[in-house]
N, C-alpha and C positions, 0 to 999 in steps of 0.2 A: 696439393698440400692441404687445402681446406678440408678435403674429404678424409685425409688421414687423421687430421685433428678431430674431426667430427666422430670418426670411428673410435678414436682413443677415448673421447669423452663418454661415448656410449658404453664402452667396456668398463670405464671407471664407475659410471653410474650403476651398472649392473652389479659390479663388485660391491659397491656401497650398499645396494639393496640386499644382497646376499648377507653381508655382515650385519646389517640391521635385523634381518630376519633371524639370523643365528643368535644375536643378542636377545631378541624377544623370546625365542624358544628357550634360551638358557635361563632367563629370568622367570619364565613360566615354570620351568622344571624346578627352580629353586623355591618358587612359591608353593608348588604342589608338595615338595618335600617338607617344607615348613608346616603346612597344614596337616600332613600325615603324622609328623612328629608330635604336634600338639594333640591330635586325636589319640595318639598312643600314650603320651605322657600324662595328660590331664586325668584320665581314669585311674592311672597308677597312683598319682598324688592324692586323688579323692579317696581311693581305697585305703591308702596308708593313713590318711586323716581319720577316716571312719574307724579303722582299727584302733588308732590311738585314743579316740573319743570313747570307743567301747571299753577299752582297758581302763581308762580313767573313771568311767561310769561304774565298772565292776569294783574298783577300789573304794569309791565313795559309797556304793551299796554295802560293801563289806563292813565299812566303819559304822554305817547306820545299823546294820544287822547286829553287830557286836553290842551296840548301845541298847537295842531292843532286848537282846538275850540277857544282858546284865539286869535290866529292869524286870524281865520276866522271872528271873531266878529269885529276885527279892519280892515279887508280887505275882504269883501264879494266876491270879484273877485279872491279869492285864487285859483291858479291853482294846478294841481296834482304835478308838479315839485316843486313848491314853498312849498307845503305841505310836500313833502319828505325832503326838506331842513330843515323845521321846526322840523321834527321828528329827523333828524340827529343831529341837534343842541341841542335837548332837552336831549340828553343822551350820548352816545354809538355810535356804528357803525351799519350799516344796518343789519348785521347778529347777532347783540348782544342783540336785544330786548328779544329774546327767549333763555333761558338757554339750551334748547335742540337743538339749532342751526337753528330753524325755520326762514325762510325768511319772512320779514314782507311786507305787501302790503297796499295800500290805495284803498278803495272801495267808489265810489260816493254814496251819500245818498241824500234824499230829502232836498231841501233848498239850495243846491249848495255846501254843505260842504263835508268832507271826513271822512270815518271811517277807523281807523287803525286796521288791523287784521294780523293773523299769518298763514303761510302756513301749519303749523302742528296742531295748536290748534283751528282753526276756527271750531265752532260747526256745522255749516251748511255744511254737507259733499259735497253737490252739488256746493256750492259757493267755497269751498276749492279746489275742482277739477278744477273749472273754473279759479281761480286766478293763481293756479300753472301751468295750461296748457298755459294760456296767457303769463305768464312769460317765460316759456321754449320756446315757439314759438318766442317771441320777441328776446330772447337771441340767438336762432338758426339763425334767420334772420340777426341779427347784425353780428354774426360770418361769415356768408356767404357773407355779403356785404363787410366785411373787406378782405376776401380772394379774392373776385372779384377785389377789388381795387388793391390788391397786385399781381393780375394775378396768384394766386396760384390755383393748381388743387383741385377740390372738389370731392374726391373719398372715404373718410373715414367717420366713425361715428364721432359725436361731443360729447364732454364731457361738461356737464352743471353742475354748482354748484347750488343745490336746497335743501333748508332746512337742510343745514349743511352736505350734502352728495353729492357725485359725481354721476350724472345721465348720463348713456350712451344712447344718442339719436341716434338710428340706422338709417343709410341711406339705403333705399330699392330701388330696380330697378324701382318699380312702385307702384301703389295703391294696397297694399296687400289685396287679397280677404278675408283673415282670419278676417280682421278687417274693411272691407268695410261696408258701410251702417249702419245697426243697430245691427250687430252681435258683442256683447261685452261679450259673455259667455265663452271666452277662459280662461282657468286656468293660472294664473301666480302668482308669489310671489312679493310683494312690488309694485314698480312703474315702468312702461315701457313707452317708447316713440319711435315713428318712424316718418320718413319723407321721401318724394321723391322729386325729382327736375324736372323742365321742361328744355327745351333746353337752356334757358338763365341762368341756374343754380340758379333759384329762387324756393322757396318752392311751390310745386304744390299740396301737400297733407301732412297732419300732424295729428298725433294722440297722445294723452296722456291719460294713464289709470292708475288708482290706484285701491286699493282693493274695492272701493265703486262705482266709476263711470268712464265713459270714455268721452273724448271730442275730436271731430274730426273737423279739419279746412280745407277748400278749398277756393282758391281765389274767385271762382264763387259763392259759397253759404255761406261763412262765417262759423260760429261755429254751430255744431250740436252734437248729441249724447245724452245719457241718463242723462248727467249733465245739460241739457238745457230743457226748457219747449217745449213740442211738439207744432208745428205750424200747 
């Protein structure tokens, strides 16, 4: 009798173990399905948000552009600085045109007027690289000039606010061979920028690169790189 009871318990224990294993596999499958669902849904939500922000940026840019056009019609000699003032007065603050935090810029167009655009949502990728690079270089030069006036040492990288994010512009000892000339094939994530200085602590070489193009500036040659037409 005791042997029968013992066998019965062993059978019951094995059955419980099988049920527990089945439940564990079931929960594991549920967990995997949830992870896959999140991996699929999150990019879709992010993409939809990006499109919505891009559309809102386009509407804000259009309003600012209309304000610049009205001012240009009344004053054909409208300067870039005056156009920036017009845009500032038409809305918001300089960083507030774009809900994604994109910095806005003015690009000269034929006829002497200005086109308002965004450093994040400009459709022409080469132009986007050009305007962002020019803005970073100008900001670097302004920061360096302020340090020279204050007789501060210039030994560290500079932090620039660009398109709603902080960009670390790295100070190099010299013209880095990795990015000299036309070599822009180095892998990197996001946006990078470098500069070197001459004996007077002025920018002697500058590079800005994003996922699409690179822009290089030197005092002797000006702008070059695959963001610019070949000469």
